[in-house]
Phi, psi and omega in degrees: 000126179253338180193178180299122171078355179250159189226144167300145174299149184259133176242105185257010182260326188269120181282139180230124181281156178303319182298323180294318178295312180301316184295324178296322175295317181295328182294336179292341180294338180298315186272329181230079174296151181310327179299336182295344183280351173276072188245170179294158182293327172233151177227139180061204188270143177229154183293150163307141182301317178293323179296321176300311185296316181301311178300319182290344182278344182300134177086358179268156179296122185304319180298343183255357182292325176300324181290320175299315183292323183299322185286321181286338179273355184300326183188159175305324176294316176299315174305312178300323178300332181266005189229051175296324180293326180295315184291318182301318180291330176292323184274343181296123183091358179275166182301141179210149185286342183098356178267134183254133173241164167284109184280148162295324176091331179217061189275047176288166187297340181269003179260019170250118187219171179263145176204168186259146171281169179297340178270001176091004172286139181269119181236165177241137183197175169297143187226014176224122188230026178304324186255017189293134171205164171292138182187186179294125180304332181301331187292318178296315184293324177285328181281329173298311185295314179302321176296329181292322176298312177296320179291329178285322182295318179296328179282355179086017181281153174291163187298322178301317181298319184294310182294323180299316180302319181293313180293322185292328181295318185289319182300313177297317175301314175302311188294322179291318175304320180301312184297316182296328181292338182265350183269156175301146186306318181297322185284324174297322183290320187268007184296120184265130182277061180268201187295333179294344181292341180295318181291315186296323177279004184051051179235044186296328185293349176270005185302316182291322176298315185295315185290324174297318176292325181293321180299314181295323182293327181295336178268355185271083186231172177296325179299319180294319177304313181303317177301315186272328193242008182231171174213156181284157169204160175277118175276099182303325185292327182248344184075016178257157173279123179234180179240157174220159179290145173271135178291145176210071180303145354276353190296314187224117181222150178287153178250162178288165183302320179297317180292320173302323178293321178293324178295317183293327173296322174305309184296320181293330178282325176302327182309328184283350177270358180272162173290156186311308184297331179279328177301319181292324180294307189291330182295345182276352180261165173223143185282132183254324184206161176222141175215155168279138175227124179298142184247180191284187196313299181294341184251001179310129179095354174273152179291134182204132181235151168243139180240134185261123181237142179265137180243238185270115179067241183268008185288142179227155180225138174241121172254148176246138173242110187248132181298133177251125185244171179305142173295142179291342179278333186312312183301341188257008185230156184267070179233153178281148180299152181284146174289331178207120190291330176294316178303317178299319176297312182296316177303310183300316180293320180293330180282322191263320184289146176294317178224122178257160181303128185294344184246022174286123179204197182214165182201184179225130175236127183044045174081355182257136182285146175222149164263155178231135183204167176290146180260108179065046169284092183060038183271149174204180177203162168243119183283110186295339179281351184240018179282156170299154182299325179277004177257347186296318183285332173300313182296322174300318181290325172301310183298311180307320179289322176293324179287327175294316178298321181295319176296326186289351174287331186241347172235138184298121183300339179287328175295313181295319180301322176299318178291316181289323181048205179251063190238120182281354184294327177299320179305308179298314184301308181292321177306315181292318180299313183303320181288318177300314184288329174294324175297320179292322178298317179294323174293319181292320179303314184296322173307318185288323175302319179295323178294321177295313182302322181280359174091013183285321182236126175281151174240011173228144181298000000 
């Protein structure tokens, strides 16, 4: 992958042995040895934290900015979650092997979640692709490990537990890459990150956490949303009893009729981005209501709508339309701008996830790009800040394994395995970096608190 939507030419004629591919990966260690990843948290000049936050507020809805700042000031981990671009700037120019993967772009520990496959199986995978772009695989791994340290500190874990979780994530990443490199291509490509992944990642202590989250995920459906968040009304135009969202300001509010019409227009255009069979599926529904809904920490202030659709009989479907903006990583990588930011996100998710939402697509509303997806379709999570202390390293191993499987979709795992080899030095190098960057994030968070105290940013509407 060379840029958004562009591809390297395919050569199906020239045979290449696994040994040759592995050797090419191993040769990269000469220019970037594993120890090189133990580098400073920041290199060169970086923006003042308050200036960075102010710049990242650009384009967001002004009335939601206090909510965004309030979320980011909650803890260093919460601050970290909202500053993928700041870390990307810190990573720009740092040592990298030269192997490019389709990055999640924001692979922090809370961006691994549970969701349902079309067959109803619950899997765990990366679940946020707002920042996805091609880039150095190391960037995702370093963001994951730093986030584990911060999540562990927020959970009250000792420093050794936090460091162990970071190192174990790298160790698990290496081990899974090596396993995938030895599998037939079809088997490695279709490896599903379901409950069995816990054993493969040596994360058996998380079985109870996974099952508890999976049980909640199975109940997290459009039907549940309809039962709890909607009410019936008489549709005068059709004479039918329909449903509409119940308001819950500021999280969920109704939109005016003209906005609703533009959102429905966007949904009708979105249908063309789906595969043919899925176009037939979505065309059987009709929109009953549209509401504005505030989204999570990193996206607070972006435009986001939920649409309530009626299906067969009492069936309902809730879709989310979320504004798609330029990846925060793009300014720091040598890649072409995306033609459509929603398409970029969908392309990245389809490439990286083991099973992507069958209704995932993109559209444009009032000149702004959006992604469209099912809202909370069998979705769940394991909160890394609320784990028992002896479970954090298991979570690190699981997340490292999931990230390895995700990267192996876009970079040959044999190349990666060659670079990683059987070398524990990388675990220690990135572990030390993770602690160092967590310290930097805590200092950055303190700067933001000072800026808020001095009145630069409001935290109340």
